[in-house]
C-alpha positions as CSV (number, residue, x, y, z in Angstrom):
1,X,10.1,-6.3,-13.5
2,X,13.9,-6.7,-12.5
3,X,14.7,-3.9,-15.3
4,X,11.8,-0.6,-15.2
5,X,12.0,-0.5,-18.9
6,X,13.0,-4.1,-20.3
7,X,9.9,-5.0,-22.2
8,X,11.1,-8.6,-22.6
9,X,10.3,-8.7,-19.0
10,X,6.8,-7.8,-19.3
11,X,6.3,-10.2,-22.3
12,X,7.3,-13.0,-19.9
13,X,5.1,-12.0,-17.3
14,X,2.0,-11.4,-19.0
15,X,2.5,-14.9,-21.3
16,X,1.1,-17.3,-19.2
17,X,-2.5,-17.9,-19.0
18,X,-3.0,-16.8,-15.5
19,X,-1.7,-13.3,-15.9
20,X,-3.9,-12.7,-18.9
21,X,-7.2,-14.3,-17.1
22,X,-6.8,-13.3,-13.6
23,X,-7.6,-10.2,-12.3
24,X,-5.0,-8.4,-10.9
25,X,-4.3,-5.2,-8.8
26,X,-0.5,-4.4,-8.8
27,X,1.7,-3.0,-6.5
28,X,4.8,-0.9,-8.1
29,X,8.1,-2.0,-6.6
30,X,11.2,-0.1,-6.8
31,X,12.3,-2.1,-9.8
32,X,9.4,-0.6,-11.7
33,X,9.0,2.9,-11.3
34,X,11.9,4.4,-13.2
35,X,10.1,4.1,-16.5
36,X,6.8,4.5,-18.0
37,X,6.4,0.9,-19.0
38,X,4.6,0.0,-15.4
39,X,1.8,2.7,-16.1
40,X,1.6,1.7,-19.6
41,X,0.5,-2.1,-18.9
42,X,-1.3,-2.0,-15.8
43,X,-4.6,-0.4,-16.0
44,X,-5.2,0.9,-12.6
45,X,-8.5,2.3,-11.1
46,X,-9.0,5.5,-9.4
47,X,-5.5,6.9,-9.4
48,X,-4.8,9.9,-7.9
49,X,-2.9,12.4,-10.1
50,X,-1.6,14.3,-7.0
51,X,-0.2,11.6,-4.6
52,X,2.5,8.8,-5.0
53,X,2.4,10.3,-9.0
54,X,5.4,9.3,-11.2
55,X,6.9,12.1,-13.7
56,X,7.6,12.4,-17.1
57,X,9.8,9.2,-17.2
58,X,8.8,7.7,-14.2
59,X,5.6,5.5,-13.1
60,X,3.5,6.1,-9.7
61,X,0.1,7.2,-8.5
62,X,-1.8,6.1,-5.3
63,X,-4.8,4.1,-6.2
64,X,-7.8,2.3,-4.3
65,X,-11.1,0.1,-5.3
66,X,-13.7,-1.9,-3.6
67,X,-13.9,-5.8,-4.2
68,X,-15.8,-8.3,-2.2
69,X,-16.4,-6.0,0.6
70,X,-12.9,-5.1,1.2
71,X,-11.6,-1.5,0.5
72,X,-8.0,-1.7,-1.0
73,X,-5.7,1.1,-0.9
74,X,-2.4,0.9,-2.9
75,X,0.4,3.4,-2.3
76,X,3.6,3.9,-4.4
77,X,6.1,3.6,-1.5
78,X,8.8,4.6,-4.1
79,X,7.6,8.2,-3.3
80,X,9.4,9.1,-0.2
81,X,6.6,12.0,0.8
82,X,5.0,10.0,3.5
83,X,2.4,13.0,4.3
84,X,1.3,13.0,0.7
85,X,0.5,9.4,1.2
86,X,-1.1,9.9,4.6
87,X,-3.6,12.4,3.2
88,X,-4.4,10.1,0.2
89,X,-5.4,7.2,2.9
90,X,-7.4,9.4,5.2
91,X,-9.1,10.8,2.3
92,X,-10.5,7.7,0.9
93,X,-11.2,6.0,3.9
94,X,-13.5,9.2,4.9
95,X,-15.0,8.9,1.6
96,X,-15.6,5.3,1.2
97,X,-14.4,3.3,4.3
98,X,-18.3,3.0,5.2
99,X,-18.7,1.1,1.8
100,X,-17.1,-2.0,3.0
101,X,-16.4,-4.4,5.7
102,X,-12.4,-4.5,5.8
103,X,-9.7,-2.4,4.5
104,X,-6.3,-3.5,3.2
105,X,-3.5,-1.4,2.5
106,X,-0.7,-2.6,0.2
107,X,2.9,-0.9,-0.4
108,X,6.0,-2.6,-1.9
109,X,8.7,-1.5,1.2
110,X,7.5,-3.8,3.7
111,X,8.4,-2.0,7.1
112,X,8.1,-4.7,9.3
113,X,10.6,-7.8,7.6
114,X,12.8,-10.3,9.2
115,X,15.3,-9.4,6.3
116,X,18.4,-6.7,5.7
117,X,15.9,-4.3,4.4
118,X,14.3,-3.8,7.7
119,X,17.3,-1.1,8.7
120,X,16.9,1.0,5.2
121,X,17.0,4.5,5.7
122,X,13.5,4.8,3.5
123,X,12.1,1.8,5.7
124,X,12.8,3.2,8.9
125,X,10.9,6.8,7.8
126,X,8.1,4.2,6.2
127,X,8.0,2.7,9.6
128,X,7.2,5.8,11.7
129,X,4.8,7.1,9.6
130,X,2.7,4.3,8.6
131,X,1.4,2.9,11.9
132,X,-0.5,6.1,13.1
133,X,-2.2,6.3,9.5
134,X,-3.2,2.7,9.7
135,X,-4.5,3.3,13.4
136,X,-6.4,5.9,13.0
137,X,-8.2,4.6,9.7
138,X,-8.4,1.1,11.5
139,X,-6.8,-0.7,8.6
140,X,-7.2,-4.3,9.1
141,X,-4.1,-5.6,7.3
142,X,-1.4,-4.2,5.4
143,X,0.5,-6.4,2.5
144,X,4.1,-5.5,1.7
145,X,6.7,-7.2,-0.3
146,X,10.6,-5.8,-1.2
147,X,12.8,-8.3,1.5
148,X,11.8,-11.4,-0.1
149,X,10.9,-13.5,3.2
150,X,8.0,-14.4,4.6
151,X,7.2,-13.0,7.9
152,X,3.8,-12.0,9.7
153,X,3.6,-9.7,12.6
154,X,1.8,-9.5,16.0
155,X,-1.2,-7.3,15.9
156,X,0.2,-3.5,16.1
157,X,-0.7,-0.6,18.0
158,X,-0.8,3.1,16.5
159,X,3.0,3.7,18.3
160,X,4.2,0.5,15.8
161,X,4.5,-1.6,19.0
162,X,2.9,-5.1,19.2
163,X,-0.2,-5.5,21.1
164,X,0.1,-7.2,24.6
165,X,-2.6,-9.9,23.9
166,X,-1.5,-10.6,20.2
167,X,0.4,-14.0,20.1
168,X,1.3,-16.3,17.0
169,X,-1.7,-18.0,16.9
170,X,-4.2,-18.5,14.3
171,X,-6.8,-16.5,15.8
172,X,-6.3,-13.0,16.0
173,X,-8.8,-10.8,17.7
174,X,-8.4,-7.0,17.0
175,X,-9.7,-4.2,18.5
176,X,-10.0,-1.0,16.7
177,X,-7.0,0.8,15.5
178,X,-5.0,-2.5,15.6
179,X,-3.3,-3.8,12.4
180,X,-1.5,-6.6,11.0
181,X,1.4,-6.6,8.6
182,X,2.5,-9.5,6.2
183,X,5.8,-9.6,4.0
184,X,5.5,-11.8,1.3
185,X,8.4,-13.5,-0.2
186,X,9.6,-14.3,-3.8
187,X,6.6,-16.3,-5.6
188,X,8.9,-16.7,-8.6
189,X,11.8,-17.8,-6.7
190,X,14.1,-15.3,-8.3
191,X,15.7,-13.7,-5.6
192,X,15.6,-14.8,-1.4
193,X,17.4,-12.7,1.3
194,X,19.1,-13.1,4.5
195,X,16.5,-13.8,7.9
196,X,17.6,-11.5,10.5
197,X,16.4,-13.0,14.0
198,X,15.2,-11.3,17.0
199,X,13.1,-8.8,15.9
200,X,10.4,-7.7,18.6
201,X,7.6,-7.7,16.0
202,X,8.0,-11.0,14.6
203,X,5.4,-13.5,15.4
204,X,6.5,-16.1,12.6
205,X,9.2,-16.0,9.5
206,X,9.9,-18.7,7.1
207,X,12.9,-18.6,5.2
208,X,13.4,-21.7,3.3
209,X,14.2,-20.0,0.0
210,X,11.2,-21.7,-1.4
211,X,8.4,-19.8,-3.6
212,X,4.9,-19.0,-1.5
213,X,2.2,-17.5,-2.5
214,X,-0.8,-16.2,0.0
215,X,-4.3,-16.7,-0.2
216,X,-6.5,-14.5,1.8
217,X,-10.2,-15.8,2.1
218,X,-12.6,-12.9,3.1
219,X,-16.2,-13.2,4.9
220,X,-18.0,-10.8,6.9
221,X,-16.5,-12.7,9.9
222,X,-12.8,-12.7,9.1
223,X,-9.8,-12.2,6.7
224,X,-8.0,-15.3,6.8
225,X,-4.3,-15.5,5.2
226,X,-2.8,-18.6,4.1
227,X,0.7,-19.2,2.5
228,X,2.0,-22.1,0.6
229,X,5.1,-23.2,-0.5
230,X,5.5,-24.6,-3.8
231,X,8.5,-26.3,-5.4
232,X,10.4,-24.5,-7.4
233,X,11.2,-27.2,-10.1
234,X,7.7,-27.3,-11.3
235,X,5.5,-24.8,-10.1
236,X,2.8,-25.1,-13.2
237,X,2.8,-28.8,-12.8
238,X,-0.1,-30.6,-11.1
239,X,1.9,-32.6,-8.7
240,X,4.0,-29.8,-7.9
241,X,0.7,-27.7,-7.2
242,X,-0.1,-30.6,-5.1
243,X,2.5,-30.8,-3.2
244,X,2.2,-27.5,-2.0
245,X,3.0,-27.2,1.8
246,X,1.1,-25.0,4.0
247,X,3.5,-22.8,5.7
248,X,1.3,-20.2,7.9
249,X,-2.3,-19.6,8.5
250,X,-3.8,-16.8,10.6
251,X,-7.4,-15.3,10.8
252,X,-8.1,-11.8,11.8
253,X,-11.9,-11.1,13.7
254,X,-12.8,-8.2,15.0
255,X,-13.3,-8.1,18.8
256,X,-17.1,-7.1,19.9
257,X,-18.2,-6.6,16.7
258,X,-21.2,-8.4,15.5
259,X,-21.2,-9.7,12.1
260,X,-23.9,-8.3,9.8
261,X,-26.8,-10.7,8.1
262,X,-26.0,-12.3,5.0
263,X,-26.3,-9.8,2.0
264,X,-25.8,-6.6,4.2
265,X,-22.5,-6.0,4.0
266,X,-21.7,-2.3,2.9
267,X,-19.8,-2.8,-0.3
268,X,-21.6,-5.8,-1.5
269,X,-25.4,-5.2,-0.1
270,X,-27.0,-5.2,-3.4
271,X,-28.4,-9.3,-4.4
272,X,-27.1,-11.0,-7.5
273,X,-30.8,-10.6,-9.0
274,X,-30.5,-6.5,-8.4
275,X,-27.1,-6.1,-9.3
276,X,-26.5,-3.9,-12.5
277,X,-27.4,-5.7,-15.7
278,X,-24.7,-6.4,-18.4
279,X,-25.4,-4.9,-21.6
280,X,-26.9,-7.6,-23.0
281,X,-29.3,-8.1,-19.9
282,X,-28.1,-10.9,-18.4
283,X,-27.4,-10.5,-14.5
284,X,-24.0,-10.1,-12.4
285,X,-22.2,-12.4,-11.1
286,X,-22.0,-11.1,-7.3
287,X,-19.1,-13.5,-6.6
288,X,-16.9,-12.9,-9.2
289,X,-14.3,-9.7,-9.6
290,X,-13.9,-10.3,-13.0
291,X,-15.6,-9.1,-16.3
292,X,-17.1,-10.8,-19.1
293,X,-15.1,-11.3,-22.2
294,X,-16.7,-8.0,-23.7
295,X,-15.9,-6.3,-20.6
296,X,-19.8,-5.4,-19.9
297,X,-20.8,-7.7,-16.9
298,X,-21.5,-6.1,-13.9
299,X,-19.6,-7.0,-10.8
300,X,-21.8,-6.9,-7.3
301,X,-19.2,-7.2,-5.1
302,X,-16.7,-4.8,-6.7
303,X,-19.0,-1.7,-6.8
304,X,-19.1,0.9,-4.0
305,X,-22.7,0.7,-3.6
306,X,-24.7,3.3,-1.8
307,X,-26.3,2.3,1.4
308,X,-30.0,2.6,0.1
309,X,-29.0,-0.2,-2.0
310,X,-29.5,1.2,-5.2
311,X,-28.2,-0.6,-7.9
312,X,-25.2,0.7,-9.8
313,X,-25.3,1.0,-13.3
314,X,-22.6,-0.9,-15.1
315,X,-23.2,0.3,-18.7
316,X,-19.1,0.8,-19.3
317,X,-17.9,0.0,-22.9
318,X,-14.6,-0.1,-23.9
319,X,-13.7,2.6,-26.4
320,X,-11.3,2.3,-29.2
321,X,-8.2,3.6,-27.6
322,X,-8.5,1.4,-24.3
323,X,-10.6,4.3,-22.1
324,X,-14.0,3.8,-20.6
325,X,-16.8,5.8,-20.3
326,X,-20.5,5.5,-18.9
327,X,-22.6,4.3,-22.0
328,X,-25.3,6.8,-22.1
329,X,-27.0,4.9,-24.9
330,X,-27.8,2.0,-22.8
331,X,-30.4,1.8,-20.0
332,X,-30.1,-0.3,-17.1
333,X,-31.9,-3.0,-18.2
334,X,-29.7,-3.6,-21.1
335,X,-32.0,-2.0,-23.9
336,X,-30.1,0.5,-26.4
337,X,-31.6,4.1,-27.2
338,X,-30.7,6.4,-29.7
339,X,-27.7,4.2,-31.0
340,X,-26.6,6.7,-33.7
341,X,-25.6,9.2,-31.0
342,X,-23.8,6.7,-28.5
343,X,-20.2,8.2,-29.1
344,X,-21.6,11.8,-28.5
345,X,-23.5,10.7,-25.3
346,X,-20.4,8.8,-24.0
347,X,-17.9,11.7,-24.7
348,X,-20.7,14.1,-23.0
349,X,-21.1,11.8,-20.1
350,X,-17.3,11.8,-19.3
351,X,-16.9,15.3,-19.6
352,X,-20.0,16.0,-17.0
353,X,-21.0,12.9,-14.8
354,X,-17.5,12.2,-13.5
355,X,-14.0,12.5,-13.3
356,X,-11.6,10.8,-15.8
357,X,-8.7,9.1,-14.2
358,X,-4.9,9.5,-15.7
359,X,-5.0,6.0,-16.5
360,X,-8.0,6.6,-19.1
361,X,-11.0,5.1,-17.0
362,X,-13.8,7.1,-16.3
363,X,-15.6,7.5,-13.0
364,X,-19.2,8.5,-13.0
365,X,-19.3,9.2,-9.0
366,X,-18.7,5.9,-7.8
367,X,-16.1,2.9,-7.7
368,X,-14.3,1.5,-10.8
369,X,-13.8,-2.4,-10.8
370,X,-10.8,-3.7,-11.2
371,X,-11.2,-5.0,-14.5
372,X,-11.6,-1.3,-15.7
373,X,-15.4,-1.3,-15.9
374,X,-16.8,2.2,-14.9
375,X,-19.7,1.9,-12.0
376,X,-22.1,4.6,-11.4
377,X,-23.9,5.4,-7.9
378,X,-27.3,4.4,-9.1
379,X,-27.7,7.9,-10.4
380,X,-28.4,8.1,-14.6
381,X,-25.1,7.7,-16.3
382,X,-26.7,10.0,-19.2
383,X,-25.5,13.6,-18.3
384,X,-25.7,15.1,-21.8
385,X,-28.0,17.7,-21.3
386,X,-26.2,19.1,-18.2
387,X,-23.2,19.9,-20.6
388,X,-22.3,23.1,-19.4
389,X,-21.9,25.4,-22.9
390,X,-18.3,25.5,-22.9
391,X,-17.6,21.9,-22.3
392,X,-16.5,21.4,-25.6
393,X,-18.9,18.4,-26.0
394,X,-22.0,18.0,-28.6
395,X,-25.4,17.2,-27.2
396,X,-26.5,13.8,-28.3
397,X,-29.7,15.0,-29.9
398,X,-28.8,18.0,-31.7
399,X,-26.4,18.5,-34.6
400,X,-25.7,22.2,-33.2
401,X,-23.1,22.9,-30.5
402,X,-24.1,23.1,-26.6
403,X,-24.8,26.5,-26.7
404,X,-27.9,26.2,-29.4
405,X,-25.8,27.6,-32.2
406,X,-27.2,30.1,-34.5
407,X,-30.8,28.3,-35.0
408,X,-33.5,31.0,-33.5
409,X,-35.6,29.4,-30.6
410,X,-38.8,32.2,-30.1
411,X,-41.3,33.2,-32.6
412,X,-39.8,37.1,-32.5
413,X,-36.5,35.9,-34.1
414,X,-38.2,34.0,-36.9
415,X,-40.4,36.8,-37.5
416,X,-37.8,38.6,-40.2
417,X,-36.5,35.5,-42.1
418,X,-40.4,34.4,-42.3
419,X,-41.5,37.8,-43.9
420,X,-37.7,37.9,-46.2
421,X,-39.0,34.4,-47.4
422,X,-42.8,35.4,-48.3
423,X,-41.6,38.5,-50.2
424,X,-39.3,36.4,-52.1
425,X,-41.9,34.2,-53.2
426,X,-44.3,37.0,-54.4
427,X,-41.6,38.9,-56.0
428,X,-40.7,35.6,-57.8
429,X,-44.7,34.7,-58.8
430,X,-45.1,38.2,-60.3
431,X,-42.0,37.7,-62.4
432,X,-42.9,34.3,-63.3
433,X,-46.8,35.8,-64.5
434,X,-44.9,38.6,-66.2
435,X,-42.7,35.9,-68.1
436,X,-46.0,34.5,-69.2
437,X,-47.8,37.5,-70.6
438,X,-44.7,38.2,-72.7
439,X,-44.6,34.9,-74.3
440,X,-48.3,34.6,-75.0
441,X,-47.9,38.5,-76.7
442,X,-45.3,37.3,-79.0
């Protein structure tokens, strides 16, 4: 957006078919932060409530997800607390780095652009803070924008300096702790900035004031980023798309790192036939990052899979308020059980089997797909029986409260009500007998 609270701009952005159907992981920019509209329009997974957060009238929150064997970390660079961002990155990589083949960091303010914002004070602070964090977490690629110019750096080290062996060529073989930075230009053609030559991090810049986009292809062996320019006068037309011109291409590989055998890549080690089934029992599409229209398709490549290959459950269903929770009423093979208590089970799961992000998605000890479906790490999502007495949830198979209510549980507790009931029956029988005798005497 150009104006944070302009709903008309959101309507324009979300109107095209592509932005309605293609899964998106958006990065908040400096024009988006000053309103709650960004948070209200984009459902981001695993959003931190205390790193990069917004406020009462501002949007924000660092977040992460895993897709296609890549750990994506996205931070709100409008928040100037770089120590806070560093803590978030360190924690996410420590907990989930081994579940992915590659790690990509995204934030709005490019620290290595070749346009005029590169000398801004906030950018300089980020340029000092980010490289050591990227190096110690072995982040492979950093993607940013803000300066509306295309630029690719050399491989950079922990001190933010060019790796001596790196050049501007296609093939870039990285050692551990080395990172490449991409600055992406305007894809709409609405705004471009002036080129600043002579910067020592510049491997390649393109400043033609023409809309461009970058396609990143992922395999076990490489990350390959190819950038294209599209004629501004007709980007939606087939002839214009055919005229797209490739302006840059780079492939990142790892030095001395043997690629795993197909199907053994951490983060994508579940075969399609072993992936979590969708709610209608159909197999998950292991090559797709988007869910079926009913939101029930599991994404094998998007799951933070356990090293033992346990199949994650994908029983997440959309509730009426737009939040997702683990469907305790559906088993992993799609068969329904106890359907009259699904809503109670789901509520209990949300309180006991995981945590709920501030964007409304429920985590069940695993990763959440970008489409908002909740994944489990292989454990049973139904934790209703483990609900604590003070959790405020209701057991799925009982009409009483979680603490058991007032119903007696033992034989000794039943003695008094049974005795009183028996006495009442005897007294009633005596009164009935007396009444009959009186009628007979009359």
